[in-house]
C-alpha positions in Angstrom: 136.0 14.9 56.5 136.1 16.8 53.3 137.2 19.9 54.8 140.2 17.9 56.7 140.9 16.6 53.0 140.6 20.2 51.5 142.8 21.6 54.1 145.7 19.2 53.9 145.3 19.3 49.9 145.7 23.5 50.5 148.7 22.6 53.0 150.2 20.1 50.2 150.0 22.8 48.0 151.8 25.6 49.9 154.4 23.2 50.8 155.0 22.5 47.1 155.1 26.5 46.4 157.8 26.9 49.2 159.7 24.0 48.1 159.9 25.4 44.6 160.5 29.0 45.4 163.3 27.8 47.8 164.5 25.8 44.7 164.3 28.9 42.5 166.4 31.0 45.1 168.8 28.4 45.7 169.2 27.5 42.1 169.9 31.0 40.8 172.3 32.3 43.4 174.6 29.2 43.0 174.3 30.2 39.1 175.2 33.3 39.8 178.1 32.8 42.0 179.4 30.5 39.1 179.1 33.2 36.8 181.2 35.4 39.1 184.1 32.7 39.2 184.3 32.2 35.4 184.4 35.8 34.9 186.2 37.5 38.4 189.6 37.3 36.4 188.2 40.7 34.8 188.7 42.8 37.7 192.4 41.6 37.6 193.1 41.9 34.2 191.3 44.6 33.1 193.2 47.4 35.5 196.2 45.4 34.7 195.6 46.5 30.7 194.3 50.0 31.1 197.0 51.0 33.7 199.4 50.5 30.5 197.7 53.5 29.1 198.4 55.7 31.8 195.8 55.0 34.3 195.8 54.6 37.9 195.3 50.5 38.8 193.5 51.4 42.1 190.8 53.3 40.4 190.7 51.4 37.5 189.9 48.5 39.8 187.0 50.4 41.0 185.5 51.5 37.9 185.6 47.6 36.6 183.9 46.1 39.5 181.2 49.0 39.4 180.8 48.6 35.7 180.6 44.8 36.2 177.8 45.6 39.1 175.7 48.4 37.3 175.7 46.4 34.0 175.0 43.0 35.5 172.3 44.4 37.6 171.0 46.5 34.9 170.6 43.0 33.0 168.7 41.3 35.4 166.3 44.1 36.1 165.8 45.2 32.4 166.1 42.1 30.3 165.6 39.6 32.8 168.2 37.3 31.5 171.3 35.4 33.1 173.7 37.4 31.7 176.8 39.3 33.5 178.1 42.3 31.8 181.7 44.0 32.7 184.4 45.9 30.4 185.1 43.6 28.1 188.7 41.7 26.8 189.3 43.0 23.1 187.7 46.3 24.2 190.1 47.0 27.1 193.4 45.8 24.5 191.8 48.3 21.4 191.7 51.3 24.1 195.5 50.7 25.4 197.3 49.0 22.6 195.4 50.6 19.6 193.6 54.1 20.7 196.5 55.0 23.5 199.9 53.5 22.4 199.1 53.2 18.9 197.5 56.5 17.8 198.4 58.4 20.6 195.6 59.6 21.7 195.3 60.8 25.8 193.4 58.0 28.0 191.0 60.9 28.7 189.9 61.0 25.1 189.4 57.1 24.5 187.1 57.4 27.6 185.3 60.1 25.7 184.9 58.0 22.7 183.7 54.7 24.5 181.2 57.4 26.3 180.2 58.5 22.5 179.8 54.9 21.1 178.0 54.0 24.1 175.2 56.6 23.5 175.1 55.7 20.2 174.5 51.8 20.8 171.6 53.3 23.3 170.2 54.9 20.7 170.4 52.0 18.5 168.7 50.0 21.0 165.6 52.3 21.3 165.2 52.7 17.6 163.2 49.8 15.8 165.8 48.7 13.2 168.5 47.5 15.9 168.0 43.6 14.9 168.4 44.8 11.5 172.1 46.1 12.3 172.8 43.2 14.1 172.0 40.4 11.9 173.0 43.3 8.5 176.6 42.2 9.3 177.7 38.8 7.5 178.4 36.0 9.9 181.8 35.2 8.5 183.1 38.9 9.1 181.8 38.6 12.9 183.1 35.1 13.3 186.8 36.7 11.8 186.9 39.8 14.2 186.1 37.6 16.9 189.1 35.3 16.2 191.1 38.2 15.4 190.7 40.0 18.4 191.9 36.5 20.1 195.2 36.5 18.1 195.6 40.0 19.4 195.3 39.3 22.8 197.2 36.1 21.9 200.1 38.4 20.8 199.9 41.0 23.5 200.2 38.0 26.4 203.3 36.2 24.5 204.7 39.7 24.1 204.2 41.1 28.0 205.4 37.9 29.8 208.2 37.6 27.4 207.6 34.6 25.7 208.4 36.4 22.3 210.4 39.0 22.0 210.8 41.6 18.6 213.4 40.6 16.2 215.2 42.9 13.6 215.2 39.7 11.6 212.0 38.4 11.6 209.8 40.8 14.0 209.6 38.2 16.4 211.4 35.8 17.8 211.3 33.4 21.2 212.2 35.0 24.0 214.3 32.9 27.3 211.6 30.4 28.6 214.0 30.0 31.6 213.2 32.8 33.3 210.7 33.1 35.8 208.0 35.2 33.5 208.1 33.0 30.6 207.9 30.1 32.3 205.1 30.8 34.8 202.9 32.5 32.2 203.1 29.1 30.0 203.0 27.1 33.0 199.8 29.2 33.8 198.2 28.6 30.8 198.6 24.8 30.8 197.1 25.1 34.0 194.0 27.0 33.5 193.6 24.7 29.9 193.6 21.7 31.8 191.2 22.5 34.7 189.1 23.9 32.2 189.0 20.6 30.2 187.8 19.3 33.6 185.3 21.7 33.6 186.3 23.5 36.9 184.3 26.4 37.7 186.6 29.7 37.9 189.4 27.6 36.3 191.3 31.1 34.6 190.9 32.4 38.3 192.4 29.6 40.2 195.3 29.7 37.1 196.1 33.3 38.0 196.1 32.8 41.9 198.4 29.5 41.1 201.2 31.8 39.5 201.0 34.9 41.8 201.3 32.4 44.7 204.3 30.8 43.1 205.5 34.3 42.4 205.2 35.3 46.4 206.5 32.2 47.6 210.0 33.0 45.3 210.5 36.4 46.1 209.6 37.1 42.3 206.8 39.7 43.4 205.6 41.4 46.4 202.2 40.4 48.3 200.7 43.8 48.7 197.6 42.3 51.4 194.5 41.0 51.1 191.8 43.0 52.1 191.3 46.9 52.4 188.8 49.4 51.6 188.5 50.1 48.0 191.1 52.4 46.6 189.8 56.1 45.4 188.4 55.9 42.2 189.2 60.0 41.7 191.8 59.2 39.1 189.5 58.2 36.4 186.1 58.7 37.6 184.6 61.8 35.5 188.0 62.1 33.5 187.0 61.3 30.5 187.4 64.0 27.5 184.3 64.2 25.2 185.1 67.1 23.3 188.6 65.6 22.3 186.4 62.4 20.6 184.9 64.7 18.7 187.9 65.3 16.4 188.1 63.7 13.0 190.6 60.9 13.7 188.2 59.6 16.6 185.5 58.7 13.8 186.5 55.1 13.1 187.4 54.5 16.8 184.0 55.5 18.1 182.5 53.3 15.0 185.3 50.4 15.9 184.1 50.4 19.6 180.7 50.4 18.4 180.6 47.4 16.2 182.4 45.6 18.6 180.5 46.0 21.3 177.3 45.0 19.3 178.9 42.1 17.9 179.7 41.0 21.5 176.5 41.3 22.7 174.4 40.0 19.8 176.8 36.9 20.0 176.9 36.9 23.4 172.9 37.0 24.1 172.5 34.6 21.4 174.4 32.0 22.8 173.4 32.0 26.1 169.8 32.3 25.4 170.4 28.9 23.2 171.3 27.5 26.3 169.2 28.7 28.4 166.2 27.5 26.1 165.0 30.8 25.9 164.7 31.5 22.5 161.5 31.6 20.8 160.2 29.3 18.5 160.9 31.8 15.5 164.3 32.0 16.6 163.8 35.7 18.1 165.0 36.5 21.7 162.1 37.8 24.3 163.2 41.6 25.6 166.1 41.8 23.5 165.6 45.9 23.1 165.8 45.9 27.1 169.0 43.7 27.1 170.1 45.8 24.3 169.6 48.9 26.7 171.4 47.3 29.5 173.9 46.3 27.8 174.6 49.9 25.9 173.8 51.5 29.4 176.5 50.1 31.1 179.3 51.1 28.8 177.9 54.9 29.2 178.0 54.4 32.7 181.7 52.5 32.3 182.9 55.6 30.8 182.0 57.9 33.1 183.0 55.8 36.2 186.7 54.9 34.1 186.9 52.1 32.2 186.7 50.6 28.8 183.8 49.2 27.1 181.4 47.0 29.3 179.5 44.3 27.6 177.9 40.7 27.9 180.3 38.0 28.9 179.8 34.5 27.0 181.5 33.3 30.6 177.3 33.4 31.5 177.4 30.3 30.3 178.9 28.9 33.0 176.2 30.1 35.3 173.2 28.3 33.1 175.0 25.2 33.3 174.9 25.6 36.7 171.0 26.3 36.5 170.8 30.0 36.0 167.9 31.0 33.8 166.1 34.0 35.3 168.2 37.8 36.0 168.2 37.2 39.5 171.7 35.0 37.9 172.9 38.2 36.6 172.1 40.1 39.8 173.6 37.9 42.2 176.9 38.1 39.9 176.6 42.2 39.9 176.5 41.8 44.0 179.2 39.9 44.2 181.3 42.4 42.0 180.6 45.3 44.8 181.9 42.7 47.1 185.0 42.2 45.1 185.9 46.1 45.6 187.1 45.0 49.0 189.9 42.7 47.6 192.1 45.7 45.9 195.5 44.7 47.9 195.2 40.9 46.3 194.5 42.3 42.7 197.3 44.5 43.0 199.5 41.9 44.0 199.1 39.9 40.9 202.4 39.3 38.2 201.7 40.2 34.8 203.2 37.0 33.8 199.5 35.3 35.6 197.5 38.0 33.9 199.4 36.8 30.4 198.6 33.2 30.7 194.4 34.3 31.4 194.5 36.5 28.2 196.2 33.6 26.4 193.7 31.1 27.5 191.2 33.8 26.5 192.9 34.2 22.7 192.3 30.8 22.2 188.4 30.3 23.1 188.1 33.5 21.4 190.0 32.1 18.2 188.2 29.1 17.6 185.3 30.9 16.1 187.3 30.6 12.6 186.2 26.5 13.1 182.6 28.6 12.1 183.5 30.1 8.9 182.2 29.1 5.4 185.2 27.8 3.7 183.6 26.5 0.9 183.0 30.2 -0.4 186.0 32.0 -0.7 184.2 35.2 -0.9 183.4 34.8 2.7 186.0 33.0 3.9 189.1 35.3 2.3 187.6 38.4 4.3 187.2 36.6 7.8 191.1 35.5 7.5 192.3 38.6 6.2 190.1 40.3 9.6 192.2 38.1 12.0 195.5 37.9 10.2 195.4 41.8 10.2 194.7 42.5 13.6 197.7 40.9 15.2 199.8 41.3 12.6 199.0 44.9 12.3 199.0 45.6 15.8 195.5 47.3 15.3 191.8 45.8 16.1 190.3 48.3 14.3 192.6 48.4 11.1 191.9 44.5 11.2 187.9 45.2 10.9 188.5 48.0 8.1 190.6 45.6 5.8 188.1 42.7 6.7 185.2 44.9 5.6 187.3 46.5 2.8 188.2 43.0 1.1 184.5 41.7 1.7 183.1 44.5 -0.3 185.5 44.6 -3.0 185.3 40.7 -3.9 181.7 41.1 -3.8 181.7 43.5 -6.1 184.4 41.6 -8.3 182.5 39.1 -8.3 179.2 40.3 -9.0 177.3 39.4 -6.0 176.7 42.9 -5.6 173.0 42.3 -4.2 174.2 39.5 -1.6 176.3 42.4 0.4 174.5 44.5 2.5 174.8 48.0 2.4 175.8 48.7 5.8 179.3 46.9 4.5 179.6 49.3 1.8 179.0 52.0 4.2 181.6 51.0 6.7 184.1 50.3 3.9 183.8 53.4 2.4 184.6 54.8 6.0 188.0 52.9 6.3 188.8 53.3 2.9 188.5 57.1 3.8 190.9 56.6 7.2 193.6 54.5 4.8 193.6 57.0 2.2 192.5 55.5 -0.3 189.9 58.3 -1.7 
């Protein structure tokens, strides 16, 4: 009888283990699919932005999916975090509107700068002072940079859709809101925000598709199809100009790309890890070095295949809410980006006003970081606000970061708080002062 009892106890343990494994796979796959839906918009928005720099839309679409797939799978295998990666919003805007259109560099040279910033990030990921660098930048400056990038994306979105137009008298003015593009941009934005508030997964994707369908039905936009073999990546694959990126004028560009990538990764990792309850008791993150290596390596690979900096996505939090707790969530998301390669005609059928609606919503999400600024300390809040305002008004992420660092260092010096300002801030401020011609 004892043997019979032991047998059934063993069978119960085995059944429990099988149920546990089945639950794990079901939970992680669902979480990966949820994360993909939350960030799939980048496969459309990123090519739309980089194509304005003169890059081929179809080739960048392929590069975007490949970079996202590589980065997400690498994060899952190396870092074992439920964090997916893709070319970053803000980084792609800096690439196109600041480096290429603003400074006049060729997109090949800009890709070279992305590659070099990625190599520097890889080096930092391997060195022991990587955590020190991340923690050395004042928190309020990080918040100002995040909000500034959001405001910069907002002005880009509004101008792309014709909601605001240039004006000789007032710099900007309201456009004709009765025409198709401004009207559909605002309608899409309202729809996305309403769905997001209701907790609908993939709200941004749904908004983009809704505006696109309206354009197809009304004959304002050409529908080019649903599926096909992926476009050729040749127009952007291995087209980076590394030698050109070694010009003196590219120093601040590479530095800006590096700083933004480091800030994005650090903020996303901390935020998602907290939600997933993966943070140690002392507040540190396990396997942080491997996670940073996956992120930095994805930027290097992304530059090679032909896209702007790749970074960790805060939308990964959607997958965490769906139960994702391990790297399998990121791996599933990466595999879905590979599957996305078959939907290039659909991506090319999306109108600019639909991507503008998505950009405007992302801008709102990023701008809310200003709420966490320490408003009781003017030496902290003023540089953060200057950073956030300078980016959209100066139409340059790099210049906004530069003014913010200079303001922070100068205010601390004049206020007698020299030691409370980290040395790296003085270093970055000095570099930008040279760039602006102050020295």
